[in-house]
Every structure is written in C-alpha cells, then in structure tokens.
N, CA, C, O and the ligand as a Tripos MOL2 file, in Angstrom:
@<TRIPOS>MOLECULE
protein
  257   255    65     0     0
PROTEIN
NO_CHARGES

@<TRIPOS>ATOM
      1 N          23.4560   13.7570    7.0820 N.3       1 MET1
      2 CA         22.0350   13.9920    6.8120 C.3       1 MET1
      3 C          21.3670   12.8020    6.1390 C.2       1 MET1
      4 O          20.2800   12.9340    5.5750 O.2       1 MET1
      5 N          22.0050   11.6550    6.1950 N.am      2 SER2
      6 CA         21.3880   10.5100    5.5290 C.3       2 SER2
      7 C          20.8820    9.5180    6.5660 C.2       2 SER2
      8 O          21.4870    8.4790    6.8310 O.2       2 SER2
      9 N          19.7790    9.8810    7.1200 N.am      3 GLU3
     10 CA         19.1720    9.0100    8.1160 C.3       3 GLU3
     11 C          18.4410    7.8630    7.4310 C.2       3 GLU3
     12 O          17.4820    8.0780    6.6890 O.2       3 GLU3
     13 N          18.8870    6.6870    7.6790 N.am      4 ALA4
     14 CA         18.1950    5.5400    7.0980 C.3       4 ALA4
     15 C          17.0420    5.1570    8.0110 C.2       4 ALA4
     16 O          17.1150    4.2020    8.7840 O.2       4 ALA4
     17 N          16.0150    5.9080    7.8970 N.am      5 LYS5
     18 CA         14.8580    5.6740    8.7560 C.3       5 LYS5
     19 C          14.0380    4.5100    8.2330 C.2       5 LYS5
     20 O          13.6580    4.4660    7.0630 O.2       5 LYS5
     21 N          13.7840    3.6060    9.0950 N.am      6 THR6
     22 CA         12.8900    2.5160    8.7210 C.3       6 THR6
     23 C          11.5310    2.7910    9.3470 C.2       6 THR6
     24 O          11.3210    2.6210   10.5480 O.2       6 THR6
     25 N          10.6450    3.2100    8.5080 N.am      7 ILE7
     26 CA          9.3020    3.4670    9.0070 C.3       7 ILE7
     27 C           8.5420    2.1480    9.0480 C.2       7 ILE7
     28 O           8.5070    1.3860    8.0820 O.2       7 ILE7
     29 N           7.9550    1.9200   10.1700 N.am      8 ARG8
     30 CA          7.2610    0.6390   10.3210 C.3       8 ARG8
     31 C           5.7750    0.8050   10.1340 C.2       8 ARG8
     32 O           5.1760    1.7990   10.5450 O.2       8 ARG8
     33 N           5.2110   -0.1700    9.5170 N.am      9 PHE9
     34 CA          3.7650   -0.2150    9.3360 C.3       9 PHE9
     35 C           3.2820   -1.5390    9.8800 C.2       9 PHE9
     36 O           4.0420   -2.4850   10.0830 O.2       9 PHE9
     37 N           1.9970   -1.5600   10.1030 N.am     10 ARG10
     38 CA          1.4460   -2.8280   10.5670 C.3      10 ARG10
     39 C           0.5950   -3.4520    9.4880 C.2      10 ARG10
     40 O          -0.1990   -2.7900    8.8210 O.2      10 ARG10
     41 N           0.7830   -4.7240    9.3420 N.am     11 CYS11
     42 CA         -0.0290   -5.4680    8.3960 C.3      11 CYS11
     43 C          -1.4960   -5.3320    8.7940 C.2      11 CYS11
     44 O          -1.8560   -5.6460    9.9290 O.2      11 CYS11
     45 N          -2.3350   -4.8770    7.8900 N.am     12 PRO12
     46 CA         -3.7460   -4.6810    8.2370 C.3      12 PRO12
     47 C          -4.4770   -5.9800    8.5040 C.2      12 PRO12
     48 O          -5.6000   -5.9710    9.0080 O.2      12 PRO12
     49 N          -3.8700   -7.0670    8.1800 N.am     13 VAL13
     50 CA         -4.5290   -8.3560    8.3670 C.3      13 VAL13
     51 C          -4.1710   -8.9560    9.7200 C.2      13 VAL13
     52 O          -5.0530   -9.3010   10.5070 O.2      13 VAL13
     53 N          -2.8930   -9.0780    9.9820 N.am     14 CYS14
     54 CA         -2.4960   -9.7810   11.2060 C.3      14 CYS14
     55 C          -1.7860   -8.8620   12.1970 C.2      14 CYS14
     56 O          -1.3650   -9.2980   13.2680 O.2      14 CYS14
     57 N          -1.6560   -7.6000   11.8350 N.am     15 ARG15
     58 CA         -1.0780   -6.6040   12.7480 C.3      15 ARG15
     59 C           0.4100   -6.8110   13.0000 C.2      15 ARG15
     60 O           0.9850   -6.1980   13.9000 O.2      15 ARG15
     61 N           1.0020   -7.6370   12.2390 N.am     16 LYS16
     62 CA          2.4340   -7.8080   12.3650 C.3      16 LYS16
     63 C           3.1220   -6.5920   11.7550 C.2      16 LYS16
     64 O           2.6190   -5.9820   10.8110 O.2      16 LYS16
     65 N           4.2610   -6.2600   12.3020 N.am     17 GLU17
     66 CA          4.9810   -5.1240   11.7490 C.3      17 GLU17
     67 C           5.5640   -5.4610   10.3960 C.2      17 GLU17
     68 O           6.0870   -6.5530   10.1740 O.2      17 GLU17
     69 N           5.4630   -4.5080    9.5040 N.am     18 THR18
     70 CA          6.0450   -4.6920    8.1850 C.3      18 THR18
     71 C           6.7060   -3.3890    7.7720 C.2      18 THR18
     72 O           6.4850   -2.3570    8.4060 O.2      18 THR18
     73 N           7.4860   -3.4160    6.7550 N.am     19 THR19
     74 CA          8.1550   -2.2090    6.2950 C.3      19 THR19
     75 C           7.8310   -1.9420    4.8360 C.2      19 THR19
     76 O           7.2910   -2.7870    4.1200 O.2      19 THR19
     77 N           8.1770   -0.7500    4.4340 N.am     20 ARG20
     78 CA          7.8960   -0.3960    3.0460 C.3      20 ARG20
     79 C           8.7570   -1.1920    2.0790 C.2      20 ARG20
     80 O           8.4920   -1.2430    0.8780 O.2      20 ARG20
     81 N           9.7760   -1.8010    2.6210 N.am     21 ASP21
     82 CA         10.6420   -2.6070    1.7650 C.3      21 ASP21
     83 C           9.9800   -3.9160    1.3670 C.2      21 ASP21
     84 O          10.3800   -4.5900    0.4180 O.2      21 ASP21
     85 N           8.9610   -4.2400    2.1270 N.am     22 SER22
     86 CA          8.3080   -5.5160    1.8830 C.3      22 SER22
     87 C           7.7270   -5.5880    0.4790 C.2      22 SER22
     88 O           7.1290   -4.6360   -0.0210 O.2      22 SER22
     89 N           7.9200   -6.7340   -0.1310 N.am     23 GLU23
     90 CA          7.3930   -6.9380   -1.4690 C.3      23 GLU23
     91 C           5.8830   -6.8500   -1.4660 C.2      23 GLU23
     92 O           5.2580   -6.4910   -2.4640 O.2      23 GLU23
     93 N           5.3240   -7.1770   -0.3470 N.am     24 ASP24
     94 CA          3.8690   -7.2510   -0.2630 C.3      24 ASP24
     95 C           3.2860   -6.0970    0.5280 C.2      24 ASP24
     96 O           2.1430   -6.1520    0.9820 O.2      24 ASP24
     97 N           4.0720   -5.0690    0.6850 N.am     25 PHE25
     98 CA          3.5960   -3.8970    1.3990 C.3      25 PHE25
     99 C           2.2230   -3.4740    0.8830 C.2      25 PHE25
    100 O           2.0270   -3.5010   -0.3320 O.2      25 PHE25
    101 N           1.2710   -3.0900    1.7080 N.am     26 PRO26
    102 CA          1.4000   -2.9260    3.1510 C.3      26 PRO26
    103 C           1.1760   -4.1940    3.9690 C.2      26 PRO26
    104 O           0.9900   -4.1300    5.1840 O.2      26 PRO26
    105 N           1.1940   -5.3110    3.3190 N.am     27 PHE27
    106 CA          0.9940   -6.5520    4.0580 C.3      27 PHE27
    107 C           2.3380   -7.1790    4.3880 C.2      27 PHE27
    108 O           3.3440   -6.8920    3.7400 O.2      27 PHE27
    109 N           2.3460   -8.0250    5.3860 N.am     28 CYS28
    110 CA          3.6040   -8.6150    5.8130 C.3      28 CYS28
    111 C           3.9940   -9.7490    4.8790 C.2      28 CYS28
    112 O           5.1660  -10.1180    4.7990 O.2      28 CYS28
    113 N           3.0390  -10.2880    4.1920 N.am     29 SER29
    114 CA          3.3280  -11.4180    3.3190 C.3      29 SER29
    115 C           2.2530  -11.5320    2.2450 C.2      29 SER29
    116 O           1.1880  -10.9200    2.3310 O.2      29 SER29
    117 N           2.5630  -12.3270    1.2440 N.am     30 SER30
    118 CA          1.5760  -12.4880    0.1770 C.3      30 SER30
    119 C           0.3270  -13.1730    0.7060 C.2      30 SER30
    120 O          -0.7730  -12.9970    0.1820 O.2      30 SER30
    121 N           0.5210  -13.9430    1.7380 N.am     31 ARG31
    122 CA         -0.6090  -14.6420    2.3430 C.3      31 ARG31
    123 C          -1.6340  -13.6410    2.8770 C.2      31 ARG31
    124 O          -2.8350  -13.7520    2.6310 O.2      31 ARG31
    125 N          -1.1160  -12.6660    3.6130 N.am     32 CYS32
    126 CA         -2.0170  -11.6690    4.1830 C.3      32 CYS32
    127 C          -2.6520  -10.8220    3.0920 C.2      32 CYS32
    128 O          -3.7980  -10.3920    3.2140 O.2      32 CYS32
    129 N          -1.9130  -10.5920    2.0470 N.am     33 ARG33
    130 CA         -2.4710   -9.8130    0.9460 C.3      33 ARG33
    131 C          -3.6570  -10.5440    0.3430 C.2      33 ARG33
    132 O          -4.6780   -9.9410    0.0120 O.2      33 ARG33
    133 N          -3.5060  -11.8370    0.2090 N.am     34 ILE34
    134 CA         -4.5910  -12.6400   -0.3540 C.3      34 ILE34
    135 C          -5.7730  -12.6750    0.6120 C.2      34 ILE34
    136 O          -6.9290  -12.6030    0.1950 O.2      34 ILE34
    137 N          -5.4760  -12.7840    1.8890 N.am     35 ILE35
    138 CA         -6.5440  -12.7790    2.8870 C.3      35 ILE35
    139 C          -7.3300  -11.4730    2.7910 C.2      35 ILE35
    140 O          -8.5610  -11.4640    2.8330 O.2      35 ILE35
    141 N          -6.5960  -10.3810    2.6630 N.am     36 ASP36
    142 CA         -7.2440   -9.0750    2.5750 C.3      36 ASP36
    143 C          -8.1180   -8.9790    1.3330 C.2      36 ASP36
    144 O          -9.2340   -8.4610    1.3750 O.2      36 ASP36
    145 N          -7.5960   -9.4820    0.2470 N.am     37 LEU37
    146 CA         -8.3760   -9.4850   -0.9840 C.3      37 LEU37
    147 C          -9.6690  -10.2620   -0.7810 C.2      37 LEU37
    148 O         -10.7400   -9.8410   -1.2150 O.2      37 LEU37
    149 N          -9.5500  -11.3830   -0.1250 N.am     38 GLY38
    150 CA        -10.7040  -12.2120    0.1380 C.3      38 GLY38
    151 C         -11.7420  -11.4840    0.9770 C.2      38 GLY38
    152 O         -12.9470  -11.6330    0.7750 O.2      38 GLY38
    153 N         -11.2480  -10.6930    1.9240 N.am     39 ARG39
    154 CA        -12.1710   -9.9430    2.7740 C.3      39 ARG39
    155 C         -12.9550   -8.9320    1.9650 C.2      39 ARG39
    156 O         -14.1660   -8.7760    2.1180 O.2      39 ARG39
    157 N         -12.2240   -8.2520    1.1010 N.am     40 TRP40
    158 CA        -12.9140   -7.2770    0.2600 C.3      40 TRP40
    159 C         -13.9700   -7.9730   -0.5680 C.2      40 TRP40
    160 O         -15.0940   -7.4930   -0.7140 O.2      40 TRP40
    161 N         -13.5840   -9.1070   -1.1020 N.am     41 ALA41
    162 CA        -14.4790   -9.8340   -1.9900 C.3      41 ALA41
    163 C         -15.7340  -10.2650   -1.2450 C.2      41 ALA41
    164 O         -16.8330  -10.2480   -1.8010 O.2      41 ALA41
    165 N         -15.5630  -10.6500    0.0160 N.am     42 SER42
    166 CA        -16.7200  -11.1400    0.7490 C.3      42 SER42
    167 C         -17.3930  -10.0200    1.5390 C.2      42 SER42
    168 O         -18.2790  -10.2600    2.3590 O.2      42 SER42
    169 N         -16.9530   -8.7960    1.2720 N.am     43 ASP43
    170 CA        -17.6330   -7.6110    1.8240 C.3      43 ASP43
    171 C         -17.5250   -7.5130    3.3360 C.2      43 ASP43
    172 O         -18.3430   -6.8580    3.9810 O.2      43 ASP43
    173 N         -16.5380   -8.1500    3.8880 N.am     44 GLU44
    174 CA        -16.3740   -8.0860    5.3330 C.3      44 GLU44
    175 C         -15.9740   -6.6920    5.7880 C.2      44 GLU44
    176 O         -16.0770   -6.3330    6.9610 O.2      44 GLU44
    177 N         -15.5150   -5.9230    4.8110 N.am     45 TYR45
    178 CA        -15.0180   -4.5900    5.1410 C.3      45 TYR45
    179 C         -16.1320   -3.5620    5.2320 C.2      45 TYR45
    180 O         -15.8630   -2.3720    5.3990 O.2      45 TYR45
    181 N         -17.3560   -3.9970    5.1280 N.am     46 SER46
    182 CA        -18.4500   -3.0380    5.1670 C.3      46 SER46
    183 C         -18.8580   -2.6910    6.5880 C.2      46 SER46
    184 O         -19.8830   -2.0470    6.8120 O.2      46 SER46
    185 N         -18.0500   -3.1210    7.5440 N.am     47 ILE47
    186 CA        -18.2840   -2.7150    8.9230 C.3      47 ILE47
    187 C         -18.1050   -1.2040    9.0070 C.2      47 ILE47
    188 O         -17.0240   -0.7020    8.7000 O.2      47 ILE47
    189 N         -19.1240   -0.4760    9.4100 N.am     48 PRO48
    190 CA        -19.0270    0.9780    9.3590 C.3      48 PRO48
    191 C         -18.0740    1.5560   10.3970 C.2      48 PRO48
    192 O         -18.2230    1.3580   11.6020 O.2      48 PRO48
    193 N         -17.1170    2.2580    9.8890 N.am     49 GLY49
    194 CA        -16.2070    3.0890   10.6760 C.3      49 GLY49
    195 C         -15.6710    2.5020   11.9580 C.2      49 GLY49
    196 O         -15.8730    3.0600   13.0370 O.2      49 GLY49
    197 N         -15.0130    1.4170   11.8500 N.am     50 GLU50
    198 CA        -14.3510    0.9130   13.0430 C.3      50 GLU50
    199 C         -13.1950    1.8450   13.3840 C.2      50 GLU50
    200 O         -12.2480    1.9670   12.6070 O.2      50 GLU50
    201 N         -13.2610    2.4920   14.5170 N.am     51 PRO51
    202 CA        -12.2370    3.4960   14.8260 C.3      51 PRO51
    203 C         -10.8850    2.8640   15.1080 C.2      51 PRO51
    204 O         -10.7680    1.8180   15.7460 O.2      51 PRO51
    205 N          -9.8800    3.5450   14.6080 N.am     52 VAL52
    206 CA         -8.5260    3.0600   14.8370 C.3      52 VAL52
    207 C          -8.0010    3.7070   16.1040 C.2      52 VAL52
    208 O          -7.8600    4.9270   16.1840 O.2      52 VAL52
    209 N          -7.7200    2.8930   17.0680 N.am     53 SER53
    210 CA         -7.1550    3.4110   18.3010 C.3      53 SER53
    211 C          -5.7530    3.9350   18.0560 C.2      53 SER53
    212 O          -4.9160    3.2330   17.4880 O.2      53 SER53
    213 N          -5.4900    5.1660   18.4820 N.am     54 PRO54
    214 CA         -4.1380    5.7110   18.2790 C.3      54 PRO54
    215 C          -3.0860    4.8860   18.9910 C.2      54 PRO54
    216 O          -1.9050    4.9330   18.6470 O.2      54 PRO54
    217 N          -3.5130    4.1460   19.9630 N.am     55 HIS55
    218 CA         -2.5900    3.3060   20.7080 C.3      55 HIS55
    219 C          -1.9750    2.2340   19.8150 C.2      55 HIS55
    220 O          -0.8270    1.8270   19.9900 O.2      55 HIS55
    221 N          -2.7700    1.7980   18.8650 N.am     56 GLU56
    222 CA         -2.2970    0.7380   17.9910 C.3      56 GLU56
    223 C          -1.2120    1.2260   17.0510 C.2      56 GLU56
    224 O          -0.4290    0.4310   16.5320 O.2      56 GLU56
    225 N          -1.1630    2.5210   16.8330 N.am     57 LEU57
    226 CA         -0.2070    3.0620   15.8860 C.3      57 LEU57
    227 C           1.1210    3.3850   16.5670 C.2      57 LEU57
    228 O           2.0860    3.7980   15.9240 O.2      57 LEU57
    229 N           1.1420    3.1930   17.8450 N.am     58 GLU58
    230 CA          2.3590    3.5520   18.5670 C.3      58 GLU58
    231 C           3.5040    2.6120   18.2250 C.2      58 GLU58
    232 O           3.3470    1.3910   18.2290 O.2      58 GLU58
    233 N           4.6420    3.1890   17.9350 N.am     59 PRO59
    234 CA          5.8110    2.3440   17.7170 C.3      59 PRO59
    235 C           6.3370    1.8340   19.0550 C.2      59 PRO59
    236 O           5.8870    2.2620   20.1170 O.2      59 PRO59
    237 N           7.2570    0.9520   18.9900 N.am     60 GLY60
    238 CA          7.8810    0.4890   20.2240 C.3      60 GLY60
    239 C           7.3370   -0.8220   20.7120 C.2      60 GLY60
    240 O           7.7500   -1.3270   21.7550 O.2      60 GLY60
    241 N           6.4200   -1.3710   19.9680 N.am     61 ASP61
    242 CA          5.9100   -2.6840   20.3230 C.3      61 ASP61
    243 C           6.7800   -3.7480   19.6550 C.2      61 ASP61
    244 O           6.3090   -4.5630   18.8620 O.2      61 ASP61
    245 N           7.9930   -3.7110   19.9850 N.am     62 ASP62
    246 CA          8.9480   -4.5690   19.2910 C.3      62 ASP62
    247 C           8.8570   -6.0040   19.7840 C.2      62 ASP62
    248 O           8.9450   -6.2860   20.9790 O.2      62 ASP62
    249 N           8.6870   -6.8550   18.8700 N.am     63 SER63
    250 CA          8.6110   -8.2680   19.2530 C.3      63 SER63
    251 C           9.7210   -9.0490   18.5580 C.2      63 SER63
    252 O           9.4610   -9.9890   17.8060 O.2      63 SER63
    253 N          10.9020   -8.6640   18.8090 N.am     64 TYR64
    254 CA         12.0330   -9.3770   18.2210 C.3      64 TYR64
    255 C          12.2610  -10.6780   18.9830 C.2      64 TYR64
    256 O          13.1710  -11.4370   18.6510 O.2      64 TYR64
    257 ZN          0.1520  -10.1200    7.9480 Zn       65 ZN65
@<TRIPOS>BOND
     1     1     2 1
     2     2     3 1
     3     3     4 2
     4     3     5 am
     5     5     6 1
     6     6     7 1
     7     7     8 2
     8     7     9 am
     9     9    10 1
    10    10    11 1
    11    11    12 2
    12    11    13 am
    13    13    14 1
    14    14    15 1
    15    15    16 2
    16    15    17 am
    17    17    18 1
    18    18    19 1
    19    19    20 2
    20    19    21 am
    21    21    22 1
    22    22    23 1
    23    23    24 2
    24    23    25 am
    25    25    26 1
    26    26    27 1
    27    27    28 2
    28    27    29 am
    29    29    30 1
    30    30    31 1
    31    31    32 2
    32    31    33 am
    33    33    34 1
    34    34    35 1
    35    35    36 2
    36    35    37 am
    37    37    38 1
    38    38    39 1
    39    39    40 2
    40    39    41 am
    41    41    42 1
    42    42    43 1
    43    43    44 2
    44    43    45 am
    45    45    46 1
    46    46    47 1
    47    47    48 2
    48    47    49 am
    49    49    50 1
    50    50    51 1
    51    51    52 2
    52    51    53 am
    53    53    54 1
    54    54    55 1
    55    55    56 2
    56    55    57 am
    57    57    58 1
    58    58    59 1
    59    59    60 2
    60    59    61 am
    61    61    62 1
    62    62    63 1
    63    63    64 2
    64    63    65 am
    65    65    66 1
    66    66    67 1
    67    67    68 2
    68    67    69 am
    69    69    70 1
    70    70    71 1
    71    71    72 2
    72    71    73 am
    73    73    74 1
    74    74    75 1
    75    75    76 2
    76    75    77 am
    77    77    78 1
    78    78    79 1
    79    79    80 2
    80    79    81 am
    81    81    82 1
    82    82    83 1
    83    83    84 2
    84    83    85 am
    85    85    86 1
    86    86    87 1
    87    87    88 2
    88    87    89 am
    89    89    90 1
    90    90    91 1
    91    91    92 2
    92    91    93 am
    93    93    94 1
    94    94    95 1
    95    95    96 2
    96    95    97 am
    97    97    98 1
    98    98    99 1
    99    99   100 2
   100    99   101 am
   101   101   102 1
   102   102   103 1
   103   103   104 2
   104   103   105 am
   105   105   106 1
   106   106   107 1
   107   107   108 2
   108   107   109 am
   109   109   110 1
   110   110   111 1
   111   111   112 2
   112   111   113 am
   113   113   114 1
   114   114   115 1
   115   115   116 2
   116   115   117 am
   117   117   118 1
   118   118   119 1
   119   119   120 2
   120   119   121 am
   121   121   122 1
   122   122   123 1
   123   123   124 2
   124   123   125 am
   125   125   126 1
   126   126   127 1
   127   127   128 2
   128   127   129 am
   129   129   130 1
   130   130   131 1
   131   131   132 2
   132   131   133 am
   133   133   134 1
   134   134   135 1
   135   135   136 2
   136   135   137 am
   137   137   138 1
   138   138   139 1
   139   139   140 2
   140   139   141 am
   141   141   142 1
   142   142   143 1
   143   143   144 2
   144   143   145 am
   145   145   146 1
   146   146   147 1
   147   147   148 2
   148   147   149 am
   149   149   150 1
   150   150   151 1
   151   151   152 2
   152   151   153 am
   153   153   154 1
   154   154   155 1
   155   155   156 2
   156   155   157 am
   157   157   158 1
   158   158   159 1
   159   159   160 2
   160   159   161 am
   161   161   162 1
   162   162   163 1
   163   163   164 2
   164   163   165 am
   165   165   166 1
   166   166   167 1
   167   167   168 2
   168   167   169 am
   169   169   170 1
   170   170   171 1
   171   171   172 2
   172   171   173 am
   173   173   174 1
   174   174   175 1
   175   175   176 2
   176   175   177 am
   177   177   178 1
   178   178   179 1
   179   179   180 2
   180   179   181 am
   181   181   182 1
   182   182   183 1
   183   183   184 2
   184   183   185 am
   185   185   186 1
   186   186   187 1
   187   187   188 2
   188   187   189 am
   189   189   190 1
   190   190   191 1
   191   191   192 2
   192   191   193 am
   193   193   194 1
   194   194   195 1
   195   195   196 2
   196   195   197 am
   197   197   198 1
   198   198   199 1
   199   199   200 2
   200   199   201 am
   201   201   202 1
   202   202   203 1
   203   203   204 2
   204   203   205 am
   205   205   206 1
   206   206   207 1
   207   207   208 2
   208   207   209 am
   209   209   210 1
   210   210   211 1
   211   211   212 2
   212   211   213 am
   213   213   214 1
   214   214   215 1
   215   215   216 2
   216   215   217 am
   217   217   218 1
   218   218   219 1
   219   219   220 2
   220   219   221 am
   221   221   222 1
   222   222   223 1
   223   223   224 2
   224   223   225 am
   225   225   226 1
   226   226   227 1
   227   227   228 2
   228   227   229 am
   229   229   230 1
   230   230   231 1
   231   231   232 2
   232   231   233 am
   233   233   234 1
   234   234   235 1
   235   235   236 2
   236   235   237 am
   237   237   238 1
   238   238   239 1
   239   239   240 2
   240   239   241 am
   241   241   242 1
   242   242   243 1
   243   243   244 2
   244   243   245 am
   245   245   246 1
   246   246   247 1
   247   247   248 2
   248   247   249 am
   249   249   250 1
   250   250   251 1
   251   251   252 2
   252   251   253 am
   253   253   254 1
   254   254   255 1
   255   255   256 2
@<TRIPOS>SUBSTRUCTURE
     1 MET1         2 RESIDUE 1 A MET
     2 SER2         6 RESIDUE 1 A SER
     3 GLU3        10 RESIDUE 1 A GLU
     4 ALA4        14 RESIDUE 1 A ALA
     5 LYS5        18 RESIDUE 1 A LYS
     6 THR6        22 RESIDUE 1 A THR
     7 ILE7        26 RESIDUE 1 A ILE
     8 ARG8        30 RESIDUE 1 A ARG
     9 PHE9        34 RESIDUE 1 A PHE
    10 ARG10       38 RESIDUE 1 A ARG
    11 CYS11       42 RESIDUE 1 A CYS
    12 PRO12       46 RESIDUE 1 A PRO
    13 VAL13       50 RESIDUE 1 A VAL
    14 CYS14       54 RESIDUE 1 A CYS
    15 ARG15       58 RESIDUE 1 A ARG
    16 LYS16       62 RESIDUE 1 A LYS
    17 GLU17       66 RESIDUE 1 A GLU
    18 THR18       70 RESIDUE 1 A THR
    19 THR19       74 RESIDUE 1 A THR
    20 ARG20       78 RESIDUE 1 A ARG
    21 ASP21       82 RESIDUE 1 A ASP
    22 SER22       86 RESIDUE 1 A SER
    23 GLU23       90 RESIDUE 1 A GLU
    24 ASP24       94 RESIDUE 1 A ASP
    25 PHE25       98 RESIDUE 1 A PHE
    26 PRO26      102 RESIDUE 1 A PRO
    27 PHE27      106 RESIDUE 1 A PHE
    28 CYS28      110 RESIDUE 1 A CYS
    29 SER29      114 RESIDUE 1 A SER
    30 SER30      118 RESIDUE 1 A SER
    31 ARG31      122 RESIDUE 1 A ARG
    32 CYS32      126 RESIDUE 1 A CYS
    33 ARG33      130 RESIDUE 1 A ARG
    34 ILE34      134 RESIDUE 1 A ILE
    35 ILE35      138 RESIDUE 1 A ILE
    36 ASP36      142 RESIDUE 1 A ASP
    37 LEU37      146 RESIDUE 1 A LEU
    38 GLY38      150 RESIDUE 1 A GLY
    39 ARG39      154 RESIDUE 1 A ARG
    40 TRP40      158 RESIDUE 1 A TRP
    41 ALA41      162 RESIDUE 1 A ALA
    42 SER42      166 RESIDUE 1 A SER
    43 ASP43      170 RESIDUE 1 A ASP
    44 GLU44      174 RESIDUE 1 A GLU
    45 TYR45      178 RESIDUE 1 A TYR
    46 SER46      182 RESIDUE 1 A SER
    47 ILE47      186 RESIDUE 1 A ILE
    48 PRO48      190 RESIDUE 1 A PRO
    49 GLY49      194 RESIDUE 1 A GLY
    50 GLU50      198 RESIDUE 1 A GLU
    51 PRO51      202 RESIDUE 1 A PRO
    52 VAL52      206 RESIDUE 1 A VAL
    53 SER53      210 RESIDUE 1 A SER
    54 PRO54      214 RESIDUE 1 A PRO
    55 HIS55      218 RESIDUE 1 A HIS
    56 GLU56      222 RESIDUE 1 A GLU
    57 LEU57      226 RESIDUE 1 A LEU
    58 GLU58      230 RESIDUE 1 A GLU
    59 PRO59      234 RESIDUE 1 A PRO
    60 GLY60      238 RESIDUE 1 A GLY
    61 ASP61      242 RESIDUE 1 A ASP
    62 ASP62      246 RESIDUE 1 A ASP
    63 SER63      250 RESIDUE 1 A SER
    64 TYR64      254 RESIDUE 1 A TYR
    65 ZN65       257 GROUP 0 **** ****
C-alpha cells in the first residue's frame, strides 16, 4: 500500500513539468519563481480570467 506516486505539476511560468519535491515548487526553478514574482509586480496577471484548457493539465506529455 505504499505507492510512491509522483504527482506532476507544471511550472506556471514556462510550463515545464515540476514536482512537489522541487525546492521552488510550484516553479521548476528559482529563475521561474523570480519571473513570476516580477509578473505580479508589473501587474501582468491582471488579464481577466484566462481559461485553463483541461488539455494542458493532461499527464503523459513526457519530454524525457
Ligand atoms: Zn519554469
């Protein structure tokens, strides 16, 4: 009963896959985290309700 499930998330900045183990979760790297911070600061996020396509959340887009 000990499934080591690795749930994958996508970096909100560059859409690269990241995991909860990441130090910079939910970002793939500290770089993206800083980029995201910058976006908030410059109010780029005030785009009203950009819908998230469910297609983007689909797993299996493995780019190993
Ligand atoms: Zn990223």
